[in-house]
N, CA, C and O atoms as a DFTB+ gen file, in Angstrom:
704 C
 N C O
     1  1      20.714     -48.424     113.094
     2  2      21.128     -49.256     111.840
     3  2      21.902     -50.410     112.237
     4  3      22.889     -50.416     112.972
     5  1      21.292     -51.469     111.617
     6  2      22.162     -52.913     112.225
     7  2      23.119     -53.118     110.812
     8  3      22.807     -52.958     109.632
     9  1      24.119     -53.445     111.293
    10  2      25.309     -53.687     110.459
    11  2      25.460     -55.193     110.261
    12  3      25.623     -55.924     111.238
    13  1      25.402     -55.756     108.800
    14  2      25.715     -57.172     108.734
    15  2      27.133     -57.290     108.817
    16  3      27.904     -56.331     108.801
    17  1      27.506     -58.668     108.920
    18  2      28.738     -59.140     108.836
    19  2      29.379     -58.660     107.620
    20  3      28.686     -58.769     106.608
    21  1      30.569     -58.141     107.474
    22  2      31.467     -57.827     106.379
    23  2      30.945     -56.801     105.662
    24  3      31.009     -56.739     104.434
    25  1      30.362     -55.880     106.456
    26  2      30.020     -54.420     105.812
    27  2      30.765     -53.397     106.774
    28  3      30.568     -53.224     107.977
    29  1      31.667     -52.768     105.936
    30  2      32.473     -51.704     106.562
    31  2      31.533     -50.588     107.021
    32  3      30.411     -50.384     106.557
    33  1      32.074     -49.960     107.896
    34  2      31.573     -48.631     108.253
    35  2      32.171     -47.309     107.812
    36  3      33.167     -46.790     108.315
    37  1      31.524     -46.877     106.922
    38  2      31.723     -45.421     106.155
    39  2      31.153     -44.378     106.980
    40  3      30.004     -44.314     107.417
    41  1      32.424     -43.310     107.185
    42  2      31.650     -41.855     107.811
    43  2      32.394     -40.718     107.043
    44  3      33.443     -40.757     106.399
    45  1      31.653     -39.836     107.271
    46  2      32.415     -38.484     106.503
    47  2      33.167     -37.720     107.773
    48  3      32.768     -37.562     108.927
    49  1      34.492     -37.273     107.087
    50  2      34.972     -36.337     108.231
    51  2      35.332     -35.033     107.501
    52  3      34.745     -34.713     106.467
    53  1      36.375     -34.229     108.089
    54  2      36.507     -32.946     107.943
    55  2      36.997     -32.778     106.685
    56  3      37.627     -33.719     106.202
    57  1      36.872     -31.957     106.160
    58  2      37.403     -31.268     104.514
    59  2      36.967     -32.218     103.659
    60  3      37.754     -32.316     102.717
    61  1      35.754     -33.203     103.555
    62  2      35.496     -34.027     102.416
    63  2      35.864     -35.028     102.636
    64  3      35.616     -35.866     101.769
    65  1      36.620     -35.488     103.848
    66  2      37.032     -36.858     104.110
    67  2      35.895     -38.036     104.061
    68  3      34.719     -37.911     104.402
    69  1      36.617     -39.359     103.489
    70  2      35.605     -40.323     103.782
    71  2      36.374     -41.328     104.527
    72  3      37.376     -41.888     104.084
    73  1      35.781     -41.553     105.837
    74  2      36.709     -42.679     106.543
    75  2      36.062     -44.097     106.497
    76  3      34.856     -44.079     106.741
    77  1      36.458     -44.993     106.307
    78  2      36.340     -46.601     106.408
    79  2      36.739     -47.235     107.443
    80  3      37.958     -47.149     107.590
    81  1      36.209     -47.839     108.221
    82  2      36.700     -48.632     109.206
    83  2      36.356     -50.155     108.718
    84  3      35.249     -50.407     108.241
    85  1      37.286     -51.076     108.853
    86  2      37.508     -52.248     108.228
    87  2      37.631     -53.102     109.459
    88  3      38.707     -52.967     110.041
    89  1      36.800     -53.928     109.980
    90  2      36.958     -54.978     111.051
    91  2      37.744     -56.053     110.628
    92  3      38.559     -56.535     111.414
    93  1      37.596     -56.562     109.330
    94  2      38.290     -57.794     108.816
    95  2      38.664     -57.408     107.525
    96  3      38.257     -56.420     106.915
    97  1      39.586     -58.375     107.091
    98  2      40.293     -58.385     105.657
    99  2      39.051     -58.682     104.671
   100  3      39.143     -58.255     103.520
   101  1      37.938     -59.364     105.043
   102  2      37.176     -59.510     103.916
   103  2      36.225     -58.176     103.617
   104  3      35.602     -58.145     102.556
   105  1      36.124     -57.129     104.516
   106  2      35.618     -55.860     104.271
   107  2      36.338     -54.988     103.203
   108  3      35.734     -54.042     102.698
   109  1      37.551     -55.270     102.868
   110  2      38.382     -54.341     102.336
   111  2      38.122     -54.514     100.891
   112  3      38.172     -53.485     100.216
   113  1      37.854     -55.624     100.294
   114  2      37.425     -55.376      98.903
   115  2      36.040     -54.157      98.698
   116  3      35.990     -53.229      97.890
   117  1      35.250     -54.471      99.496
   118  2      34.225     -53.118      99.259
   119  2      34.878     -51.759      99.180
   120  3      34.593     -50.988      98.264
   121  1      35.770     -51.444     100.145
   122  2      36.630     -50.167      99.492
   123  2      37.110     -49.976      98.307
   124  3      37.004     -48.924      97.678
   125  1      37.808     -51.235      97.836
   126  2      38.373     -51.156      96.410
   127  2      37.295     -51.221      95.478
   128  3      37.531     -50.561      94.466
   129  1      36.192     -51.797      95.484
   130  2      35.542     -51.801      94.454
   131  2      34.691     -50.383      94.393
   132  3      34.285     -49.998      93.296
   133  1      34.440     -49.649      95.531
   134  2      33.995     -48.238      95.584
   135  2      35.085     -47.476      95.022
   136  3      34.781     -46.695      94.120
   137  1      36.323     -47.551      95.384
   138  2      37.232     -46.491      94.648
   139  2      37.374     -46.791      93.157
   140  3      37.405     -45.875      92.335
   141  1      37.473     -48.276      92.759
   142  2      37.478     -48.535      91.411
   143  2      36.350     -47.874      90.593
   144  3      36.585     -47.405      89.480
   145  1      35.171     -47.841      91.129
   146  2      34.398     -47.213      90.342
   147  2      34.226     -45.830      90.010
   148  3      33.392     -45.451      89.188
   149  1      35.186     -44.887      90.786
   150  2      35.151     -43.585      90.340
   151  2      36.728     -43.285      89.680
   152  3      37.115     -42.189      89.273
   153  1      37.383     -44.343      89.689
   154  2      38.852     -44.142      88.983
   155  2      38.649     -43.886      87.407
   156  3      37.743     -44.271      86.668
   157  1      39.906     -43.033      87.110
   158  2      39.619     -42.635      85.500
   159  2      41.279     -42.624      85.205
   160  3      42.035     -42.609      86.177
   161  1      41.804     -42.633      83.888
   162  2      42.848     -42.350      83.455
   163  2      43.555     -41.344      84.068
   164  3      42.992     -40.250      84.083
   165  1      44.717     -41.430      84.615
   166  2      45.453     -40.185      84.950
   167  2      45.257     -39.940      86.657
   168  3      45.977     -39.109      87.209
   169  1      44.362     -40.624      87.351
   170  2      44.238     -40.520      88.650
   171  2      45.569     -41.069      89.481
   172  3      46.167     -42.098      89.165
   173  1      45.875     -40.349      90.420
   174  2      46.899     -40.459      91.259
   175  2      46.138     -40.974      92.926
   176  3      45.336     -40.305      93.576
   177  1      46.633     -42.173      93.244
   178  2      46.243     -42.328      94.621
   179  2      47.789     -42.587      95.408
   180  3      48.731     -43.294      95.047
   181  1      47.627     -41.704      96.636
   182  2      48.792     -41.721      97.502
   183  2      48.615     -42.632      98.785
   184  3      47.798     -42.256      99.625
   185  1      49.240     -43.666      98.973
   186  2      48.945     -44.476     100.205
   187  2      49.862     -44.379     101.060
   188  3      51.019     -44.640     100.730
   189  1      49.502     -43.919     102.546
   190  2      50.273     -43.796     103.571
   191  2      50.181     -44.451     104.874
   192  3      49.025     -44.557     105.283
   193  1      51.058     -44.899     105.602
   194  2      50.832     -46.049     106.586
   195  2      52.094     -46.466     107.040
   196  3      53.073     -46.409     106.296
   197  1      52.164     -46.894     108.235
   198  2      53.307     -47.665     108.689
   199  2      53.697     -48.921     107.911
   200  3      52.935     -49.378     107.059
   201  1      54.886     -49.491     108.198
   202  2      55.187     -50.762     107.410
   203  2      54.082     -51.597     108.057
   204  3      53.576     -51.412     109.163
   205  1      53.759     -52.693     107.030
   206  2      52.622     -53.406     107.614
   207  2      51.129     -53.067     107.722
   208  3      50.307     -53.875     108.155
   209  1      50.814     -51.788     107.292
   210  2      49.784     -51.217     107.394
   211  2      48.651     -51.791     106.826
   212  3      47.537     -51.887     107.341
   213  1      49.080     -52.233     105.532
   214  2      48.187     -52.747     104.541
   215  2      48.212     -52.103     102.991
   216  3      47.415     -52.547     102.164
   217  1      48.991     -51.225     102.692
   218  2      49.160     -50.506     101.523
   219  2      49.162     -51.618     100.456
   220  3      48.241     -51.636      99.639
   221  1      50.004     -52.421     100.415
   222  2      50.092     -53.367      99.133
   223  2      48.800     -54.349      99.059
   224  3      48.449     -54.917      98.025
   225  1      48.193     -54.452     100.228
   226  2      46.852     -55.143     100.434
   227  2      45.765     -54.626      99.747
   228  3      45.034     -55.280      99.003
   229  1      45.652     -53.288     100.037
   230  2      44.701     -52.420      99.621
   231  2      44.915     -52.582      97.961
   232  3      44.031     -52.992      97.209
   233  1      46.228     -52.189      97.550
   234  2      46.593     -52.065      96.001
   235  2      46.194     -53.345      95.496
   236  3      45.633     -53.347      94.400
   237  1      46.399     -54.560      96.155
   238  2      45.823     -55.897      95.349
   239  2      44.560     -55.962      95.110
   240  3      44.160     -56.317      94.001
   241  1      43.703     -55.626      96.126
   242  2      42.337     -55.589      96.184
   243  2      41.832     -54.469      94.923
   244  3      41.053     -54.863      94.055
   245  1      42.238     -53.376      94.924
   246  2      42.209     -52.336      94.033
   247  2      42.414     -52.724      92.603
   248  3      41.591     -52.454      91.729
   249  1      43.539     -53.369      92.388
   250  2      43.697     -53.964      91.164
   251  2      42.934     -55.051      90.635
   252  3      42.532     -55.070      89.472
   253  1      42.744     -55.894      91.414
   254  2      41.429     -56.973      91.134
   255  2      40.288     -56.016      90.824
   256  3      39.798     -56.187      89.708
   257  1      39.810     -55.144      91.489
   258  2      38.531     -54.149      91.267
   259  2      38.804     -53.553      89.903
   260  3      37.785     -53.213      89.302
   261  1      39.849     -53.370      89.339
   262  2      40.234     -52.789      87.934
   263  2      40.292     -53.713      86.976
   264  3      40.633     -53.421      85.829
   265  1      39.952     -54.973      87.357
   266  2      39.670     -55.993      86.372
   267  2      41.492     -56.492      85.890
   268  3      41.736     -56.860      84.740
   269  1      42.365     -56.428      86.750
   270  2      43.751     -57.065      86.637
   271  2      43.699     -58.330      86.884
   272  3      43.446     -58.589      88.060
   273  1      43.874     -59.352      86.085
   274  2      43.745     -60.857      86.198
   275  2      44.583     -61.460      87.230
   276  3      45.606     -60.923      87.653
   277  1      44.158     -62.524      87.604
   278  2      44.817     -63.524      88.501
   279  2      46.078     -63.884      87.891
   280  3      46.899     -64.362      88.675
   281  1      46.412     -63.777      86.746
   282  2      47.558     -64.186      86.159
   283  2      48.600     -63.238      86.253
   284  3      49.760     -63.467      85.909
   285  1      48.048     -61.812      86.877
   286  2      49.369     -60.801      87.162
   287  2      49.286     -60.612      88.670
   288  3      48.450     -59.856      89.164
   289  1      50.215     -61.349      89.443
   290  2      50.239     -61.234      90.951
   291  2      50.886     -59.607      91.281
   292  3      51.836     -59.022      90.759
   293  1      50.117     -59.262      92.161
   294  2      50.312     -57.887      92.618
   295  2      51.121     -57.872      93.571
   296  3      50.809     -58.472      94.599
   297  1      52.132     -57.316      93.502
   298  2      53.478     -57.590      94.706
   299  2      53.935     -56.304      95.026
   300  3      53.817     -55.417      94.181
   301  1      54.476     -56.050      96.196
   302  2      55.126     -54.931      96.452
   303  2      56.164     -54.405      95.552
   304  3      57.072     -55.232      95.469
   305  1      56.386     -53.358      94.848
   306  2      57.703     -53.206      94.043
   307  2      58.753     -52.496      94.815
   308  3      59.397     -51.600      94.269
   309  1      59.003     -52.890      96.251
   310  2      60.069     -52.395      96.945
   311  2      61.307     -52.352      96.178
   312  3      61.989     -51.327      96.207
   313  1      61.669     -53.388      95.478
   314  2      62.798     -53.372      94.930
   315  2      62.909     -53.052      93.386
   316  3      63.982     -52.690      92.903
   317  1      61.950     -53.173      92.753
   318  2      61.692     -52.931      91.568
   319  2      61.237     -51.252      91.342
   320  3      61.343     -50.630      90.285
   321  1      60.832     -50.852      92.336
   322  2      60.407     -49.415      92.427
   323  2      58.896     -49.240      91.961
   324  3      58.031     -48.686      92.639
   325  1      58.705     -49.809      90.672
   326  2      57.459     -50.030      90.137
   327  2      56.875     -51.201      89.413
   328  3      57.612     -51.950      88.772
   329  1      55.660     -51.380      89.480
   330  2      55.038     -52.561      88.723
   331  2      54.002     -52.029      87.971
   332  3      53.274     -51.155      88.444
   333  1      53.839     -52.525      86.694
   334  2      52.625     -52.098      86.015
   335  2      51.897     -53.416      85.732
   336  3      52.442     -54.489      85.474
   337  1      50.496     -53.160      85.826
   338  2      49.322     -54.191      85.807
   339  2      48.451     -53.797      84.600
   340  3      48.306     -52.594      84.381
   341  1      47.790     -54.804      83.706
   342  2      46.688     -54.364      82.718
   343  2      45.456     -54.827      83.201
   344  3      45.258     -56.024      83.408
   345  1      44.580     -53.921      83.401
   346  2      43.022     -54.164      83.538
   347  2      42.340     -53.374      82.649
   348  3      42.649     -53.147      81.479
   349  1      40.965     -52.781      83.549
   350  2      40.125     -51.934      82.667
   351  2      41.222     -50.729      82.565
   352  3      41.269     -50.247      81.433
   353  1      41.951     -50.249      83.340
   354  2      42.844     -49.180      83.298
   355  2      44.174     -49.626      83.599
   356  3      44.286     -50.395      84.554
   357  1      45.282     -49.264      82.920
   358  2      46.582     -49.627      83.420
   359  2      47.076     -49.257      84.961
   360  3      47.068     -48.058      85.241
   361  1      47.409     -49.987      85.756
   362  2      47.735     -49.619      87.162
   363  2      49.302     -49.815      87.102
   364  3      49.916     -50.790      86.669
   365  1      49.809     -48.615      87.661
   366  2      51.330     -48.305      87.918
   367  2      51.236     -48.318      89.384
   368  3      50.480     -47.590      90.027
   369  1      51.968     -49.102      89.832
   370  2      52.010     -49.563      91.465
   371  2      53.325     -49.245      91.904
   372  3      54.121     -50.165      91.715
   373  1      53.859     -48.089      92.502
   374  2      55.107     -47.695      93.005
   375  2      55.086     -47.765      94.380
   376  3      54.144     -47.532      95.138
   377  1      56.407     -48.167      94.676
   378  2      56.736     -48.035      96.086
   379  2      58.136     -47.471      96.407
   380  3      59.218     -48.049      96.303
   381  1      57.866     -46.171      96.835
   382  2      59.024     -45.141      97.087
   383  2      59.919     -45.483      98.444
   384  3      60.860     -44.741      98.724
   385  1      59.628     -46.519      99.201
   386  2      60.233     -46.637     100.519
   387  2      61.835     -46.561     100.367
   388  3      62.469     -45.928     101.212
   389  1      62.408     -47.113      99.444
   390  2      63.867     -47.328      99.140
   391  2      64.498     -45.944      98.757
   392  3      65.699     -45.705      98.876
   393  1      63.608     -45.098      98.308
   394  2      64.423     -43.848      97.753
   395  2      64.424     -42.591      98.898
   396  3      63.597     -42.362      99.781
   397  1      65.380     -42.037      98.626
   398  2      65.797     -40.785      99.528
   399  2      64.876     -39.530      99.675
   400  3      64.676     -38.817     100.658
   401  1      64.408     -39.476      98.489
   402  2      63.550     -38.256      98.415
   403  2      63.434     -37.904      96.749
   404  3      63.864     -38.554      95.797
   405  1      62.700     -36.648      96.776
   406  2      62.397     -36.372      95.203
   407  2      63.261     -36.179      94.338
   408  3      62.863     -36.120      93.175
   409  1      64.525     -36.039      94.577
   410  2      65.847     -36.306      93.478
   411  2      66.039     -37.517      93.151
   412  3      66.468     -37.728      92.017
   413  1      65.775     -38.640      94.047
   414  2      65.843     -39.907      93.587
   415  2      64.457     -40.325      92.840
   416  3      64.531     -41.120      91.903
   417  1      63.396     -39.886      93.177
   418  2      62.119     -39.941      92.273
   419  2      62.327     -39.694      91.228
   420  3      62.112     -40.541      90.361
   421  1      62.792     -38.525      90.929
   422  2      62.870     -37.807      89.364
   423  2      63.972     -38.523      88.559
   424  3      63.828     -38.698      87.349
   425  1      65.175     -38.977      89.280
   426  2      66.229     -39.744      88.656
   427  2      65.558     -40.974      88.200
   428  3      65.926     -41.336      87.082
   429  1      64.659     -41.720      88.777
   430  2      64.071     -42.837      88.661
   431  2      63.157     -42.921      87.286
   432  3      62.917     -43.906      86.587
   433  1      62.755     -41.629      87.148
   434  2      61.856     -41.226      86.239
   435  2      60.017     -41.580      86.459
   436  3      59.142     -41.517      85.596
   437  1      59.911     -41.879      87.637
   438  2      58.511     -42.417      88.205
   439  2      57.787     -41.176      88.081
   440  3      56.595     -41.366      88.323
   441  1      58.024     -40.107      87.826
   442  2      56.736     -38.820      87.731
   443  2      56.310     -39.044      86.448
   444  3      55.191     -38.662      86.105
   445  1      57.105     -39.655      85.631
   446  2      56.644     -39.619      84.132
   447  2      55.285     -40.351      83.863
   448  3      54.534     -40.082      82.927
   449  1      55.056     -41.397      84.896
   450  2      53.998     -42.088      85.020
   451  2      52.685     -41.239      85.364
   452  3      51.589     -41.584      84.923
   453  1      52.844     -40.165      86.136
   454  2      51.537     -39.692      86.591
   455  2      50.859     -38.937      85.353
   456  3      49.731     -38.464      85.490
   457  1      51.620     -38.819      84.028
   458  2      51.229     -38.448      82.781
   459  2      50.538     -39.527      81.822
   460  3      50.052     -39.249      80.726
   461  1      50.564     -40.664      82.339
   462  2      50.229     -41.831      81.573
   463  2      48.604     -41.987      81.886
   464  3      48.002     -41.501      82.843
   465  1      48.050     -42.823      80.785
   466  2      46.744     -43.014      80.732
   467  2      46.185     -44.048      81.680
   468  3      45.281     -44.749      81.226
   469  1      46.563     -44.249      82.882
   470  2      46.256     -45.242      83.972
   471  2      46.372     -44.589      85.068
   472  3      46.541     -43.372      85.151
   473  1      46.265     -45.577      86.213
   474  2      46.037     -45.098      87.519
   475  2      47.550     -45.478      88.212
   476  3      48.209     -46.515      88.133
   477  1      47.823     -44.164      88.943
   478  2      49.167     -44.488      89.806
   479  2      48.604     -44.744      90.993
   480  3      47.624     -44.132      91.418
   481  1      49.325     -45.874      91.729
   482  2      48.972     -45.834      93.331
   483  2      50.512     -45.706      93.669
   484  3      51.442     -46.072      92.952
   485  1      50.570     -45.221      94.681
   486  2      51.948     -44.852      95.166
   487  2      52.045     -45.035      96.711
   488  3      51.235     -44.475      97.450
   489  1      53.052     -45.831      97.194
   490  2      53.244     -46.254      98.740
   491  2      54.341     -45.312      99.009
   492  3      55.058     -44.987      98.062
   493  1      54.589     -44.776     100.325
   494  2      55.409     -43.956     100.473
   495  2      55.670     -42.687      99.934
   496  3      56.807     -42.328      99.628
   497  1      54.430     -41.828      99.773
   498  2      54.486     -40.791      98.918
   499  2      55.103     -39.398      99.459
   500  3      55.219     -38.349      98.825
   501  1      55.468     -39.664     100.796
   502  2      56.313     -38.507     101.473
   503  2      57.702     -38.323     100.455
   504  3      58.244     -37.219     100.412
   505  1      58.144     -39.267      99.786
   506  2      59.467     -39.159      99.220
   507  2      59.118     -38.320      98.050
   508  3      60.092     -37.704      97.616
   509  1      58.076     -38.131      97.453
   510  2      57.803     -37.363      96.388
   511  2      58.085     -35.716      96.770
   512  3      58.501     -34.933      95.917
   513  1      57.803     -35.319      98.152
   514  2      57.991     -33.886      98.056
   515  2      57.423     -32.994      97.451
   516  3      56.195     -33.072      97.421
   517  1      58.000     -31.979      96.840
   518  2      57.435     -31.141      95.995
   519  2      56.913     -31.563      94.582
   520  3      56.280     -30.777      93.877
   521  1      57.204     -32.824      94.208
   522  2      56.926     -33.486      93.009
   523  2      55.360     -33.949      93.474
   524  3      54.692     -34.371      92.530
   525  1      54.910     -33.937      94.343
   526  2      53.384     -34.363      94.876
   527  2      52.464     -33.738      94.001
   528  3      52.268     -32.523      94.039
   529  1      51.739     -34.698      93.013
   530  2      50.805     -33.875      92.302
   531  2      49.738     -33.137      93.066
   532  3      49.298     -33.651      94.094
   533  1      49.231     -31.834      92.599
   534  2      48.184     -31.149      93.211
   535  2      46.900     -32.077      93.416
   536  3      46.352     -32.262      94.503
   537  1      46.489     -32.660      92.126
   538  2      45.166     -33.462      92.269
   539  2      45.417     -34.849      92.690
   540  3      46.118     -35.603      92.014
   541  1      44.911     -35.167      93.686
   542  2      45.149     -36.841      93.959
   543  2      44.350     -37.149      95.309
   544  3      44.000     -36.340      96.168
   545  1      44.173     -38.394      95.273
   546  2      43.441     -38.961      96.650
   547  2      44.729     -39.328      97.490
   548  3      45.722     -39.922      97.070
   549  1      44.500     -38.845      98.778
   550  2      45.527     -39.354      99.807
   551  2      44.743     -40.596     100.876
   552  3      43.737     -40.362     101.546
   553  1      45.295     -41.604     100.845
   554  2      44.638     -42.666     101.633
   555  2      45.724     -42.802     102.861
   556  3      46.922     -43.010     102.668
   557  1      45.092     -42.647     104.196
   558  2      46.221     -42.737     105.248
   559  2      45.340     -44.048     106.056
   560  3      44.212     -44.023     106.549
   561  1      46.289     -45.115     105.972
   562  2      45.965     -46.473     106.761
   563  2      46.605     -46.433     108.025
   564  3      47.795     -46.153     108.163
   565  1      45.630     -46.781     109.184
   566  2      46.106     -47.125     110.478
   567  2      45.684     -48.142     111.146
   568  3      44.545     -48.518     110.867
   569  1      46.322     -48.778     112.048
   570  2      45.677     -49.777     113.033
   571  2      44.703     -49.020     114.040
   572  3      45.084     -47.901     114.384
   573  1      43.759     -49.381     114.446
   574  2      42.906     -48.915     115.668
   575  2      42.633     -50.211     116.548
   576  3      42.561     -51.374     116.152
   577  1      42.497     -49.711     117.867
   578  2      42.171     -50.758     118.606
   579  2      40.847     -51.582     118.834
   580  3      40.682     -52.582     119.533
   581  1      39.897     -50.847     118.005
   582  2      38.287     -51.484     117.913
   583  2      38.323     -52.058     116.468
   584  3      37.284     -52.640     116.156
   585  1      39.310     -52.019     115.509
   586  2      39.039     -52.458     114.118
   587  2      40.300     -52.795     113.546
   588  3      41.315     -52.240     113.968
   589  1      40.351     -53.633     112.644
   590  2      41.661     -54.067     111.877
   591  2      42.230     -52.918     111.413
   592  3      43.394     -52.681     111.737
   593  1      41.480     -51.966     110.537
   594  2      42.136     -50.804     110.010
   595  2      41.270     -49.494     110.112
   596  3      40.110     -49.646     110.496
   597  1      41.686     -48.280     109.823
   598  2      41.013     -47.333     109.448
   599  2      41.386     -46.691     108.296
   600  3      42.525     -46.224     108.316
   601  1      40.684     -46.525     107.206
   602  2      41.119     -45.761     105.944
   603  2      40.607     -44.608     105.802
   604  3      39.451     -44.494     105.393
   605  1      41.384     -43.524     106.117
   606  2      40.929     -42.139     105.892
   607  2      41.349     -41.702     104.326
   608  3      42.520     -41.690     103.947
   609  1      40.388     -41.402     103.611
   610  2      40.602     -40.831     102.129
   611  2      40.369     -39.218     102.172
   612  3      39.295     -38.665     102.408
   613  1      41.461     -38.664     101.925
   614  2      41.474     -37.234     101.751
   615  2      41.412     -36.563     100.257
   616  3      42.416     -36.642      99.549
   617  1      40.395     -35.993      99.843
   618  2      40.679     -35.665      98.392
   619  2      41.499     -34.439      98.324
   620  3      41.442     -33.728      99.328
   621  1      42.185     -34.077      97.438
   622  2      43.070     -32.858      96.901
   623  2      42.630     -32.634      95.634
   624  3      42.826     -33.381      94.675
   625  1      41.894     -31.361      95.629
   626  2      41.389     -30.949      94.176
   627  2      39.892     -31.321      94.350
   628  3      39.402     -32.188      95.074
   629  1      39.303     -30.468      93.526
   630  2      37.827     -30.508      93.279
   631  2      37.250     -31.595      92.628
   632  3      36.066     -31.872      92.821
   633  1      37.974     -32.255      91.862
   634  2      37.634     -33.548      91.085
   635  2      37.336     -34.523      92.108
   636  3      36.259     -35.119      92.149
   637  1      38.583     -34.749      93.206
   638  2      38.441     -35.652      93.887
   639  2      37.430     -35.577      95.059
   640  3      36.872     -36.605      95.441
   641  1      37.208     -34.490      95.583
   642  2      36.069     -34.079      96.409
   643  2      34.808     -34.656      95.757
   644  3      33.920     -35.149      96.453
   645  1      34.723     -34.590      94.343
   646  2      33.431     -34.785      93.746
   647  2      33.261     -36.520      93.768
   648  3      32.279     -37.214      94.030
   649  1      34.319     -36.795      93.470
   650  2      34.373     -38.638      93.411
   651  2      34.280     -39.096      94.824
   652  3      33.560     -40.093      94.860
   653  1      34.750     -38.744      96.079
   654  2      34.475     -39.148      97.186
   655  2      33.050     -39.027      97.494
   656  3      32.485     -39.962      98.061
   657  1      32.243     -37.675      97.086
   658  2      30.721     -37.744      97.213
   659  2      30.197     -38.954      96.622
   660  3      29.564     -39.818      97.229
   661  1      30.518     -38.957      95.342
   662  2      30.019     -40.181      94.341
   663  2      30.171     -41.614      95.307
   664  3      29.157     -42.274      95.537
   665  1      31.286     -41.967      95.760
   666  2      31.629     -43.022      96.484
   667  2      30.804     -43.073      97.477
   668  3      30.322     -44.200      97.597
   669  1      30.389     -42.213      98.350
   670  2      29.771     -42.041      99.773
   671  2      28.262     -42.338      99.390
   672  3      27.578     -43.070     100.105
   673  1      27.840     -41.840      98.419
   674  2      26.459     -41.762      97.937
   675  2      26.188     -43.267      97.385
   676  3      25.206     -43.942      97.692
   677  1      27.053     -43.600      96.666
   678  2      26.818     -45.107      96.312
   679  2      26.890     -46.128      97.222
   680  3      26.323     -47.200      97.010
   681  1      27.533     -45.909      98.219
   682  2      27.646     -46.845      99.388
   683  2      26.541     -46.572     100.113
   684  3      25.998     -47.566     100.595
   685  1      25.982     -45.400     100.365
   686  2      24.597     -45.072     101.090
   687  2      24.837     -45.389     102.511
   688  3      23.843     -45.531     103.225
   689  1      26.058     -45.526     103.044
   690  2      26.402     -45.765     104.447
   691  2      27.371     -44.631     105.034
   692  3      28.000     -44.730     106.088
   693  1      27.376     -43.554     104.176
   694  2      28.390     -42.479     104.925
   695  2      27.412     -41.612     106.023
   696  3      26.327     -41.111     105.731
   697  1      27.962     -41.572     107.141
   698  2      27.294     -40.988     108.225
   699  2      28.124     -39.759     108.472
   700  3      29.347     -39.866     108.377
   701  1      27.572     -38.584     108.786
   702  2      28.074     -37.478     109.492
   703  2      28.776     -37.742     110.946
   704  3      29.228     -36.799     111.595
């Protein structure tokens, strides 16, 4: 199979994972559009990765794919803890980096947004501890030598396994 420029590589991993290798920033919107196509109110997406891995950048593209207008600049909510954006679905973008753990998350009232009719995107989800929702999509972002980034999407719950299957089918590029 010959890959055209700006076509990310999708593969299937263990336990229903979907892995996307992005060679440049121009390929990232394709992941965001594919993900936005399966997102529904109440969905929770947890973004994991080192500082500078691209968590906020992915959120920017995802918000755009969900119809968040250019009049709403999507920025890291490190100091505010949470920013809300209006699009096809409301986007609740949380950054838990500055919090010590689940007690701080609970005191800030951030878990209340998991029950809202929007999409929660959470950076630094390890701070959630036992408050981590059962049904969720985990996206681990890592730098790899041969590519700009590797995004490993891990479904947690049957609904997310089905959604990743739909993403893979619609992309038509997932290889085992």
